[in-house]
N, C-alpha and C positions, 0 to 999 in steps of 0.2 A: 398425789405428788405436793411436796412442800414446795412454796414458794420462798427464793432467796435473792438478795443482792449479789452481783457478780461485777467486777471490773474486768475488762477486755481491752486490749490493745490492738487497733486497725490499722493498716495504712491503705490510703485510698488518694486517686488523684481527682482534682476538682478545678474546674475553670471558673475563675473570679474575674470580675470586670473592676478593675481598679478604679477611683475616681478621676485619675488622670484619662484613663483610656474613655470613660464614659463622656469625658469633655470633649474629647477630639471626635468620636462618634456624633455627638451633638452639633458640633462645628460644621462637620460634613454636609449634615442635612439641612443647613439653615441656608436661607435664600440670600442674596445680597443686602437687602435692606435689613433682614434679622439679623445678619453678621454685623452690620454697621452700629446697629442699637447694642448688640451685646457686648462690642468692644467699647463703646462709648460708656456704658454701664460699667465695665470692669475699670475703665480709667478712673470714673467717680470714686469707687469703693475702694481700690488698692493704692495706697500710697507709695507701694514701691514699684508702680508701673507708670510709664511716662511715655508721651509721644516723642519721637526722635526728631529734631530739627533740620537735621544733616543726612537723612536717610534718602537713600536713591529712590527715584520715583518710578523706576522701571523694572524692579525686581520685587519679589514677594516679601522677602527680608533682606536687609542690607547685611555685607559683612561685619560691620562693627555690632550688631545686633546678634550676630551668631556668636561671635567670639565673646560677648560679654556672658552669653548663655553658656558657653562652653567653660569658660574660666570660672563660673559662679560654682561654689561648692555644693550648692543644692542641685544643680543640673548633673552633676555626677551623680547623684542619687537617681534622677530622673532617667539617666541614660542606661542605668542597669536595669531597667524594666523591659523584659524582652517580649512583652505582650504588644508594645508599641510597634516595633519592627515587624512583628507577625502579622500585624492589622494592616499596617500601611504598606508594608515591604520597601523595596529600595527604589530610588527615583533614578532613572538614567537621564541625566540632565543633557540638555542640547545647547549648541550655542545661540539657538534664537531665543533662548529663555533669558541668558544673561546678557546679551548685547544691549547697547544704549537703542533707545528707540528712534530710529532713524526717519522712520516712515508715519505720516499723520493718517489715522482711520479715514476712509473715504467717507463723505458725509450722508451719502445714500444709505449707509449701514449704520449711523450714528444720528438716529433722529432728534429733535430737539421739542417734540410734543408736551415733555413733560415741564417744560417752562410756561406752558401755557396755564391760564386760568381755569378753574374747574367751571362747568356750565352750571347755572343755577336750578335748582328743583323745581317741579312743577308748582308745588305748594306756596315756593316763595315767589315766582314769577306771578301768581295770581293774587296773592296776598299785596303786593306791590301795586298791581292795578286796581283791588279793591280799596286800598286807601287812598289812591288818587280820584276814586270815582265820585260822582255826585250824591251819591245814595246817603241816606240820613244814618245815623249814628246806630239806630236799632236796624235798619236794613243791613249795614255792614256788620253787624253781629250776625244775623242770620248768613250773611255771604261767609263769614269763617266757618261758621257750621258746615256749609254744603262744599266749602273747599276742603275741610277737614274729612269728609265723606268721600273722597274720590280715591280712585284706585290708581295704579301706576300708569295705565293706559288712558287715564283722563275720565272714566266713566263714572257716574254717580251710583254709590253702592246703597243708597237710602232711598225710600219713598217720600213724598212729598207730606204724606201723614207723619212718618217718623222725624223728618226734620222739623215740622211744624211741634211736635211734641218736645223735641230736643231743645226748641227756642222758646218754648211755652207761648205760642201764638197760634193763630187758625191758619190752616192750608191756605187760604185765600191771601195771605198777607207773604207767605214764602213763594207763591209762583211767579210774580213779578221780579223778585229779585233772583230767582233760579234763572228766568230768562235773559236776565241781564249778565249774570254770570257765563252763560251759556255763549254769550258775544265776545266775552274777553279774548284776549290772544293765549292761546290758539283757538280760532273759533270752532265751536262744536264741543266743547270740554263741557262735563258735567251733564251730559247725555245719558239716557237710561240704556240705549243700545244702539248697534252701527246704523241702524236705519235714522234714529233720531239724529245721530250724529251727522250723517250725510244729508239729512234734510235741513238742519240748520245752516250749513255751509253753503247748501244750494240757493236759501233764502237769502243769506248775507251777499251772495253774489249776484242777486237778482233772476236767477235761472227759473224761479218758481212760476213763471208764466207758462212754461212748456209742458203740458199736461202730460205727454210721454216721458219725459224725463222723470217727473214725480213719480209717475206709475211704476217706471221700470227700478226706482229705488226703494218703494213702498212695498212692491209686491213680487218683484223678479230678482232679488239680489242671489239668490240660490240658483236660479237659470243662468244668470250673468258668470258667477262662480265657477260652474260646471260647464260654461261654454256651449251651452244648449240654445244656439241662436236661431235656427230655423223657425221654432214655433213663435218666437219673439216676431221674427219678420212677417210671419202670416197673420198674427195678432194685430200689430200696428199698422200693417200694410205698409212697409217701407222696406228700403232696398240694404244692402250691406253697407254701403257707403255712408247712409245715413247711420245705421246703427254703431258704426266706428265712430262717429262724430261725438254720440251720446257716450260711447265707452271711453272715449278720451276725456270727456268732462268729469266723468263718474272717477276714473282713474287719476286724475289731478287732484281729487278731494283726499283727505287724511281720515281714514276710520279709526286711527289711534293718536288722537291730537296731545296725547300726553307722553307717548313714547320718546320723542324726540328729546326730552328733559331728562338730565342725569338725576340719579338718586341720592347724589352726594358726591365726594371725593373721587374721582375716577383712578383707576389702578394702571399704573404705567410699569412696563417692564423695563428695567436696567440690564442690558447684556453683562454676562459675567466674563465672556470671552468675545474677541473680536478674531474672525477669520478671513483675510483678504489675500488676492493674488498678487504677487510681485514677481513678474517674468514667467517663468514655469512652475515656481514654487508658490505654496498656500503658506502664508505667515500667520502664526498664531499669538495673539497678545492677550495676555490677562488684564482685565479691566480693575486697575487698583485705584482709579479716579475717587477721592473720598474716603478710601480706608486709609486709617491712620498706621504709620511705621512705627511699632512699639520698640521700647528697650528698657532694660532695667534702671530704676532710678540710681543717684550718685548716693543715696542713703545706704545702698546696699554695701559700699566698700566703707562705711564708718562703723566703728566698733559700738554697736549697739547697746547700751548698759540697760540696767532695770532689773526687776526681779525675773524670775524662770518663767512666770505666765507671759510676761511681755515680751521675753526672748522667744517663746514659743510662738507667740503670735506673729511676730516678725518673720521667723522662719518659715512659717505655713504661707504668709504674705508673698513672699520671695519664692517660693517654691511654686504658689499659684501663679505669680507673673510668669516665671520662667517656663512653665506648661502652656500657658496661653500664647506665648510668642512662638513656641515650637509648635504648637498645634496650628496655629494661623498659617506658618511655613509650610507645614507638612499637607494642610488643605490644598494651598496654592499648588503645590507640586503634584499633588495627586489629580486636581484638575486639570491641569495642564497634560498630564501623561494621558488622561481619558480622552481629551480632546484631540490629542495628537494620534491616538489609536483611532478614533473615529473618522479622522480626516484621512487616514490611510485606508481605513475600510470602504469609506463613502465618497472617495475621492470623484467618481462619475457625477455625484450629485453636486458637488461644489464646482464640477467643469461646466455642467450642462443645467442642472435645476433637479425639480422633484421627480420628474418622469424617469430618472436615472437613478433612483434611490434603491440601493441593494439591500437584500434580507441581512438582518442582523440581531444577534442576541445578546444578552449581557454575558454569556459564558465567553463568547468570540472576543470580548474587550478585555475580560479578566484574564484569560489564558495569554492573552496579546502582551499584556503589561504585568503579568505575573501578580495579580491580585484576587482577591476572594470576589464572587459576584456581589455579595452584599455590601461591599465598598464602592463598586461601580454603581449599584442601585442607589445609594444615599446621595453620591456627588454628582449624580445627574438629576436628581429630585429638586423641582424648583430653581434650575439654572437655565440660562438662556444664551445662546449664541448669536452673534450677528454674522451672517455670511452675504455673499454676493447676491443672493437670492431671497433675502429677508431674515427676519428673526425668528428663531426656532428654539421650543425647548428642547434640551438635550435627549429627552425621552424619545423625540419625534424620531430620531434616526435608529431606534431599535423597532422594527417592524418584521411580520412573520414574512415566510418565503412560499412561493408557488413555484412548483417543478415545471420547466419548460420541455417541449417534446425532445429537444437536443440532451436533455440532461442537466442543463443549468437551471438556475433558479432567478426569479424574479420577485422584487419586494411588493408587498400587498399596498403600500403607498404610492408605489408607481402606478399599479394598475388602477387605484382610485382616481389618480391624475389623468389618466387616459380616458376613463369613464366620463368624466366632467369635461374633459375637452372634446369627446364625441359628441355629448349633448348641447353643449354650447355651439356647436356648429351644425347641429341636425336643423332640419325644415320644420317650422311650428305647424304646418299643416299635416305634416307624415312623421310624427316623433319616433325615434328608435326604440323598439321593445327590447327587452332584458335579453331575449333570444338573438336578436340582431346585434346587440352590442356584444354578447359573448363572441359571435362569429367574428368580428371586428377585430376584437381581442385576439382571438386565433391567428388571424391574418397577419396582425402586427407583431405579436409577441410569440407567436409559435406555441399557444398554450391553451390546453382544454379548459374552460372555466365553464361551469353549470350555470344553467339560468338563476337558481336561487342563489347562488354565490354573487352573481351580478346584482341581483334584488338587494342583497345584503349591504354590500358596498354603496349603491345608489341611495340606499336609506340613511346608512352613515354619514353620507354627504348631504342629506337634507334635500335631495330631490325627488320629486313625485313621479309616480309611474306614468307609463306614456299616454293612457286614458285620459290622466288629468292634465297632461301637457298638451295635449291635441286641441287645436282650436276648430270649432264645429261652424261651418258655414251653410 
């Protein structure tokens, strides 16, 4: 069969994501901090975009901004793109979205921690003490090497021989410097293991004269951790009250002296939405604090001359500015719609707390507001809401369901909250087993939960098994 070239016409349909739609999707996924950075960067790069000085502070975008976009010639081209409406859908605005903000958000859901200074790092704290110490310059150089080989918990990760090799000195020169650093604040830092760390602190407190205390730390930390108390009572010929005194001393020590120091700048959460109760209704307020209100520059109305290339550049920048303003407004409207739907579905949670969290999936919200599940997933990623019961990520409200005996359902997060409540209230001498917790859940919720399911939820909460929680006397 001979090979030949042919031309053929074929019609086909294909979904193509326009740059404008890609920008809208990207803005949906951004956290509040990332959104602010993106807007500030666009303000620097686009000469036809500026911050409005008269924009209303209580709406995602002012009427003047929307009118300027509507009247702009390039926005008419944007409006022709049907992909936008297919993706974001229509927004059913409510009076609460546009009314003036008459209420101040309660201070208990608007924390001010972000105004505090960051904690110093362990390395910086120790270097500050080293520079103020009376060590010689040579010893300070060795001290810097020691501090540079500490873990985040404060333990030394190199041997004395390795430190001596790095400092080009003998091990005998390193040892006194190490002992001096170990007495820096926090005491016990630069220890090789937990035993040495606790012994350093005991010596610093002058408790080293008690031989029983020293031996408990040197040889019986595992027994104390496993709460095997009876063999220790027989060995040291003491009663439980005396052992409790030793336990109080040991528990007052810090096995991880460096853990209380930050590793750098802390990460704080700035809520995207505030929800608080006014009367019998829950008010939803979008957090627009610090978010610039954008508008097209007055340059857009001028007859810009120049070459065709310059006109094309100006047209592209104006089109980009129009789309950014509209994308930001649509993002805020979408966030409001999703949060409004979550409040409707999870009203018992907002009324009473986490134990009343109902089962919820993305499809429930998507069907309620007539949007795609992927849109709901993107808008709830890295977004936080301040509620009367604390600050939560929007993803927190989506949890699996457990069927009750009466045919209704309960959320998995509610079950976890009850398990934690039961364990917090248990008798330390007789901790609740997973099987017993399952029985209590059945009495409380009328739901049959297998022991392995209780164990899975307990592990997810970071709670140990009953055998490790039990105190042995």
